[in-house]
N, C-alpha and C positions, 0 to 999 in steps of 0.2 A: 247673095241677096236676091238675085233674079230667081234662083231656085226656090227660095223661101216664098217669094211672091207668087210663083207658079203653083206651089203647094197650097197656098192660101186660096187661090182661085179655083183649085180643084175641089176644095171642101165646100159643100152646098151652103152650110151655115155661115162660114166666113165670107164666101162670095156674096151671099145675100146682104150681110152687114156692110161690106165694102161698097157694093153698088147702091145700097140704101143711103149710105153717108154721102156718096158722090151725087146722087140724085137730089138730095135735100140741099146740098151746097149749090147745085145748079139752079134750083128753085129760088134760093136766096139771092143769087146774082141776078136772076131775071127780075125779081121783085125790086132790086136795088135800082133798076132803070125805069120804074114807074114813077113819074113825077107827081108832086103834090098838086092838087087842083089849082089852076090859075097861075103857076110859076112861069116866069119868063127865063128859060134856060140859057138863052144867049147872053142876057144881061148878067146872069149869075156866073157864067163862065168867064166873062170879061172881068168881073169883080175879083174872082179867085186868082186870076193870073196877074193882076196889077200890084199885088203885095199889100202891105199895111198890117196894122195890128189886128183888125177884125178878120181879115182873110187868113192870117196866121193862126188865130184862135180857132177858126173853123177847120183849119188843117189838122190841128191837134185833136179836135172832136171827131174828124173824119177817120182817124186811126181806129177809134173804138166803135165807129158805126159800120166798119167793114167797107169803107169807101163810098157810102151812100150819100154823104153830105155834098160831095162834088156835083151830084146830079139833083140834089134836094128832092130825093124820092120820098115815098111814103115811109121808108125805113131810115130816114135821115137821122133820127135820134138814136138809131142802132140799139145796142145792148148797154149803152152807157148808163141809162137810168137803173137798170138791174144791177150793174156793178156798183153804182153809188148806194143803192139800197142794201146790198150785201155788206159794203163797208160800214154803213151806219149800224147795222145789227151786230156786226163783228166787234165794233167799238163798244157797243152796249153790253156785251157778254161779260167782260171783266168788271163793269160798273154795277151790274145788277146780279147778285149771287143766285137769284131764282132762275135766271136764264142758264147760268152755268150748271146749276144742279139739274135742271130739266134735261140738258144734253147728256149729263153723266148718268142720271138715274133712268131716264126713259129710252136712251140709246137711239135706235132708228126712228122711233115714234117722235122723240124730241127733235131730231133733225128734220123730220117731215113737217112738224109744226113751224120750225124756223124758216124752212123753205117757203111754206105757205105765207107767212108774214112778209117774206121778202117779195113775193109776187104782189101782195096787197100794196106794199109801199112803192113798188115800181110804177103803178098806174099814175098816181099824182105826180111823181117825179118825171115820168115820161111826158105828161102834159106840160109841166113847168119847163122841161128841156126843149120841147117843141116850140113853146111860146118864146123862150129866150133866143133860140136860133133864128126864128123868123124876125124878131125885133133886131137882132144883130145884123142881119142882111139888109133889112129895110132901112135901118139907120144910115147905111152906106150907099144903098141902091134903092131909092124910093120907087115904089111901084113895081118892084120885082115880083111880088105876089099880088095879083089883082083881087080886089074885094076883101082884103084882110084889114080889119080895124074894128072900131066900136062905134062907128057912126051910124046914121040912119040907113037901114037896108043892108048893113054889113054883118050883122050879128050871125045870121044863118051861115054865111060863107065862112066866117071866123071859126064858129063852133065845128063846122064840117071839116075844116083843115086840121084843127087841133085833135078832133076825135080820130081822124084818119091817121095822123102821125102817131098818136098814142096806140092805136090798134096795130100799126106797123111795128112798133117796138115790141109789143106783146107777141106778135107773129114771129119776129126774129128770135125772141127768147124761147117760144114754143118749138121752133125748128131746132134750136140748140139742145133743148131737153130731149127731143125725139132722137137726135143723133147720139146723145149720151146714153140713152136707155136702149136703143135698138141698133145703133151703128157701132163704129169704132172710134174711140177717142173722146175728148171733151168737146161737146157740141159748141158751146159759146166760144171757146178758144179757136176752134176750126172756122167758125164764122168770121172772127176777127182776122185769122190767117188768110182766108179767102179774099178779103178786102185788101190786105197788104200786098198779096201776090198779084192781084188784079191791077195794081197801080204801077208795077214794075215797067211795063212797056211805055207808059206815059213819062216816067222818070228818065228812062233811057233816051227818049226823044228830047226831053228838056235839056239833059246834059249834052247831048249830041249837038243841038242847035246853039248852045251857049259856049261850050268848051271844046267842041269837036272831038277828035280821036283821043287827044292827050287827056282831056278831062275824063272821058269814058274809061280809059285804061287805069288812071289814078283811082277813080272811085271803085272800079272792079277789084283792084288790089286791096283797097281799104276794106271792102266788103268781105273778101275772102279771108283776110287776116283777122278781122273782127269775128267772123264765124268760127275760125279755128280756136281763138281764145275763148269764145263763149262755150264751145263744146268741151274744151279742156277743163275749164272751171266748173261747168255744169256736172261733169262726171267725176270731179274731185271729191274725195271722202276721207274721213278719219275713221280708222277701224279700231273699235273699242273691244278689247278682249273680254270674253265672258266664259266663266267656268260653270259647269253643271255638276252638282253632287250626285253620287251614286245612291240608288235606292234598292234595298233588299226586300224581295217579296218571296217568301218561302225559301227555296234553294236557288233562286235566280236573282241576278243582279241587273238592274236596269239603269239607264242613264249614264252619266259620267261624260268625260271628254270636254273639249273646249271649242269655242267658235268665236265669232266676232259680230258686233253690230255696226253696220256701215252708217256713219253719221255724215250726211252730205254737207259740203262746204256751203252750197247755196240751196238750202232746204226750201226756201220760199219760191224758187223758180222765178217766173216773170211777173208774178202777182204784184209785188211792190211797185213795179213800173206802172202797171195799170191803175193801182190804187193812187199813186202819186199824181199821175196825169188827171185822174178823175177829180181829186180834191183840188188841184191847182187850177183847173178850168172852171170849177164851180163858182168862185167869186166873180169871174168875168161874165158868166152866164147870168148871174143875179144882177150884176151891174147894168145889164141891158135894159132892165125895167126903169132905170133912172137916167138913162143917157139923154132923153129928151125932156127932162124936168124943167119946169119954169124957173126954178131956183138955180142961179149960176153956180153957187158953191156945190150943190148936189150934182149938177151936171158935170162940173169939172172933176169932182171926185170920182164919179162913175167912169168918165173917160180915162182918167189916170189908172183906175183899176183894170180896165180893159187893156190898156197899153202895157201894163206890167205883167198881167197874167196871160197875155197872148204869146209870150216867149220872145218878144222883140226887145226887151230891156236888158241891161247888163246884169241886173240883180236877179233875174229869173233863173239863170243857170245855177248859181250857188244854192238858191232856195230849192230848186228841183233836185240837186245832188243831196242836200240834207234831208229832203222829204223821202227820197228813195232809201237812203240809209236808215232813217227812222222806221219806215214801214217794213223794211227787211227784218229788223230786230223784232218789231211788233208781231208780224205775221209768223215769224219763226217761233216765238214764244207760244203763240196760240197753237201751232201745230205740235210742238213738243208736249204741251199740256194735254192735248187730245190723244197723243200716242200713249202717254202714261207708261213709259218704259220700265221705270223702277218697280211699279206694282206688278207688271206683267212678268218681269224677271223673277220676282219673289214668288209669284204664284206657280211658276214653272220650275222652281228649284234652282234657278241660276243666280250667279253673283259675279261682281267684278272683283278680281283678285286685289286684296288690300283695302277694300272698301266695304263697310257694313251694309247689309240690305236695309231697305226702307228709305228713310229721310236722307241718310248719308249718300246713298246711291243716287237719289233724285237730285241732290245738290251737286254731286260730282258730274252727272250727265249735263245738268244745266250750265255749269261752269265751262265744260268743254264746248258745248254748243255756242255759248257767248263768245268764246275765243275764236273759234273757226268761222262764226258768222261775221266777224269783223272783216275777214278777207272777202267773203261773199257780198257783204254790204258795200264795201269800197269798190268792188268790181262792178256791181249793178249801178252804183252812182256814176262811175266812170263811163259805163256804156250809155247811160242816160244823157250825159252832157257831151258825148262825142260829136254830135252834129254841130254844137256850138264851137267846139275846138276846131273842127274842120272848117267851119265858116269863118273863123278868125284868120285862117291862113289862105283860104281860097275864095273868100268873099261870096260864098254861096252855101246854103244849107240843104240844097237838093242832093240827095244820095239815091243810089239804086234802091236800097231799102234803108230806112232810118235804123239807127242802132237799136232803139227800143223795138221797132218792128222786127228786126233781125233776131233779137233775143226771143221774141214771141214765136217767130217762125221756127227757130231751132228747138225751142222748148216744146212746142206743140208737136212737131214732127217726131222728136225723140220719144215723147210720151205716147203718141199714137203707135209708133213702132214697138214700144215696150208692151203695150196692150195686145198688139197683134202677135208679138213674140210669145206672150203668155198663152194665147189661144192655140198657137201652133205646138208649143211644148206639151200642152194638155192632150194633144192628139198625137204625140210622139213624133213630131216633125222637127227638123232643125229650124231655128229661127234666123232673124236678121243679125243680131248682135253676137259677136264671138270674141 
């Protein structure tokens, strides 16, 4: 592995990509410490450490913001609005056949249009997210952001803060796109990873002060075992045998032989966890608009929504588990449809032994995917609710890295290594994975 990394640094193009990715991540972490105009960071720090439904909800959003919520920086909304916009458009694809046909018929051009619509939708969602976060904090800590409101003389300050946070979200998305295009790995995933890793020292200190050495050892063991299981399941696959027919051209015979298609147990990766967290935090963010309503019923309903979807209630863990399982099947189906394996096999002269080409092959592959996805879905669901299980036995939910964060870290690192591996193999160097 060290030799492969040394080889990568020797190659000018790969070295430039690696340093470019690292430099953009440094820029993102620096921007994550630029506070929103008028925020009292001391009051905010006290609010986040005292617990409660509101602070736990901000902790969930902090995962997708790359750790910027804790500082309430200009990037506090993070890439969460972009993730939400992507989810909305992905949900609309099966509903509107025109969108599905556009992706199939126009190919890269159709995908480019979909990405453009995602950016357009991100802007209003980022403004909504910023307003909801500010209302969430100000409902618990009045005056934490000076000048925010809709009273006389406050409009300019309010608009300035909202525009700044919306611009911060688009800046984070832009950095992610730059990493994807000119660096190594998926940019948005690497930005989220950077925020997760940056919180490890703070989590170590929190565990050390509350549980001392014993707690730190226990959580280290849990983290290592969880990481081992994640890697084991992530690399699991079902090998589907494929036979290729022989073709005669003149006096020569081409093709023939057999190979296999690796069907991943967890095709969706860590995306269902991000989707589930984005969807489950959205009702609580919307409820912030009604938490100070003059109507007691509306105010009580809004507070109950915040308490439930902040992760502090008993019913949140089962709902989170079911949401992750459901999104795993949903996203896997989307990916399988986009791959269109049955048509590709038929076009290349391949077939699955004992199965007719065409619709029969498509149904056969879908049935196999649905069976093996059950294992991947239950695994992701168990990983998602692991902090709740640990908290039931140890009266704390503070871990070195949350199970969802650990899955994201492992998935992003493995994906980045695979991309670097492909670059090295193209240049006839040995890679990382053997």
